[in-house]
C-alpha positions as CSV (number, residue, x, y, z in Angstrom):
1,M,-0.2,0.1,-0.1
2,R,1.3,3.3,-0.9
3,A,-0.2,6.3,0.6
4,V,0.3,10.4,0.6
5,I,-0.3,11.4,4.2
6,Q,-1.0,15.2,4.4
7,R,-1.2,17.4,7.4
8,V,-4.3,19.5,7.2
9,S,-6.1,22.2,8.3
10,E,-9.5,21.0,6.8
11,A,-10.2,18.6,3.9
12,S,-13.1,17.4,2.5
13,V,-14.4,14.6,-0.4
14,T,-17.5,15.9,-2.7
15,I,-18.6,13.0,-5.2
16,E,-21.8,13.7,-7.2
17,G,-22.2,17.7,-6.0
18,T,-22.5,16.2,-2.2
19,V,-20.0,16.6,0.5
20,R,-19.2,12.9,1.7
21,G,-16.6,13.1,4.4
22,R,-14.8,16.3,5.9
23,I,-12.8,17.1,9.0
24,G,-11.0,19.6,10.7
25,P,-7.6,19.3,11.6
26,G,-5.7,16.3,11.0
27,L,-4.8,13.8,8.1
28,L,-5.3,13.6,4.6
29,V,-4.6,10.2,3.2
30,L,-4.7,9.3,-0.6
31,L,-4.2,5.6,-0.2
32,G,-3.0,3.1,-3.5
33,I,-3.6,-0.5,-3.1
34,E,-1.4,-2.8,-5.3
35,T,-1.8,-6.8,-5.8
36,A,0.6,-7.7,-3.2
37,D,-1.1,-6.1,-0.6
38,G,-2.5,-7.8,2.5
39,P,-3.3,-8.0,5.9
40,E,0.0,-7.2,7.0
41,D,0.3,-4.1,4.9
42,I,-2.7,-3.1,6.7
43,E,-1.9,-3.6,10.4
44,W,1.3,-1.7,9.3
45,L,0.0,1.5,7.9
46,A,-2.9,1.6,10.0
47,R,-0.6,1.7,12.9
48,K,1.9,4.0,11.4
49,L,-1.1,6.6,10.2
50,V,-2.4,7.0,13.5
51,R,0.8,7.3,15.7
52,M,2.6,8.8,13.1
53,R,4.3,12.2,15.0
54,I,3.8,15.1,12.6
55,F,1.8,17.5,14.3
56,S,3.5,20.3,16.6
57,D,3.8,20.5,20.3
58,D,3.5,23.3,22.4
59,A,7.4,24.0,21.7
60,G,6.5,23.7,18.3
61,L,8.4,20.5,17.3
62,M,6.5,17.2,15.3
63,N,5.9,15.0,18.4
64,R,2.6,15.0,18.4
65,S,0.2,12.0,16.4
66,V,-3.3,12.8,15.2
67,Q,-4.3,10.8,18.0
68,D,-2.5,13.0,20.5
69,C,-4.0,15.7,18.9
70,D,-7.6,14.2,18.7
71,G,-7.7,14.9,15.3
72,G,-9.6,13.7,12.3
73,V,-8.6,11.6,9.4
74,L,-10.2,11.4,5.9
75,V,-9.1,8.0,3.3
76,I,-9.5,8.4,-0.6
77,S,-8.9,5.4,-3.0
78,Q,-6.4,6.5,-5.0
79,F,-5.0,3.5,-7.8
80,T,-3.0,6.5,-9.9
81,L,-0.5,6.1,-7.0
82,H,0.9,2.9,-8.6
83,A,1.2,4.4,-12.2
84,S,4.4,3.3,-13.7
85,T,5.5,5.9,-16.2
86,R,8.7,3.9,-17.5
87,K,7.5,3.5,-21.0
88,G,6.2,6.4,-23.1
89,N,4.1,9.2,-21.7
90,R,0.8,7.3,-21.0
91,P,1.2,5.7,-17.3
92,S,0.6,1.9,-16.8
93,F,-1.6,1.0,-13.7
94,I,-0.7,-2.6,-14.2
95,A,0.6,-2.7,-10.3
96,A,-2.6,-1.4,-9.0
97,A,-5.3,-4.1,-7.6
98,R,-8.2,-4.7,-9.5
99,P,-11.5,-3.6,-7.5
100,E,-12.6,-6.9,-6.4
101,Q,-9.2,-7.2,-4.4
102,A,-8.7,-3.6,-3.7
103,I,-12.1,-2.8,-2.2
104,P,-12.1,-5.4,0.9
105,L,-8.5,-4.4,1.9
106,Y,-9.4,-0.7,1.8
107,E,-12.6,-1.2,3.6
108,A,-10.5,-3.3,6.2
109,L,-7.9,-0.2,6.1
110,L,-10.8,1.9,7.0
111,A,-11.7,-0.6,10.2
112,Q,-8.4,-0.7,11.2
113,V,-7.5,2.8,11.3
114,E,-10.9,3.7,13.0
115,R,-9.8,0.8,16.0
116,E,-6.7,2.6,16.0
117,L,-7.9,6.0,16.2
118,G,-10.8,5.3,18.6
119,K,-13.4,7.1,16.2
120,P,-14.9,7.1,12.9
121,V,-12.8,7.5,9.7
122,A,-14.0,9.9,6.8
123,R,-13.5,8.3,3.5
124,G,-14.4,9.2,-0.1
125,E,-16.1,5.9,-2.2
126,F,-14.0,3.4,-4.2
127,G,-14.0,4.4,-7.9
128,A,-16.1,7.3,-7.6
129,D,-15.2,10.6,-9.6
130,M,-14.3,12.9,-6.4
131,Q,-13.4,16.4,-6.1
132,V,-10.9,16.5,-3.1
133,A,-10.2,19.8,-1.2
134,L,-7.3,20.6,1.6
135,V,-5.8,23.2,3.2
136,N,-2.6,21.4,3.7
137,D,-0.7,22.4,7.0
138,G,3.0,23.3,7.3
139,P,3.2,21.9,4.1
140,V,3.6,18.8,5.5
141,T,3.9,15.9,3.4
142,I,5.0,12.4,3.8
143,V,4.8,9.6,1.6
144,I,4.8,6.2,2.6
145,D,4.9,2.6,1.1
146,S,4.1,-0.7,3.1
147,R,6.4,-2.5,0.7
148,N,9.4,-0.8,1.8
149,R,8.3,-0.1,5.2
150,E,9.3,3.6,4.8
């Protein structure tokens, strides 16, 4: 699983003109699922998201997690994170998991993050045409991949 994590002041996702998910301060997570992903990736990524210390403490240092700050989490599925641009100018998405594999993993990650965080997680809709709005705080943007554990 590949995730682009953005510390935000606020974020929302709109589908067909209706806001489906909205958070105040917290994390916007763009999530790509690939064919090799499984339950161990879900567990690792959920723990990492909830415990990653990228929020400022009283001294202005990044020492607090989204959990410490009682922040929100918005997770958006985004297969394009697994684009390969090696050949030509048209990206290939062959590494991205097909919906029949990816949807259950996406739902399982959402459930695991909710358990770790102790509250509901805002979300988009897998496969939908979504408009994502955000105010990046910092800006702080981090890319992690469960294959590399980085």
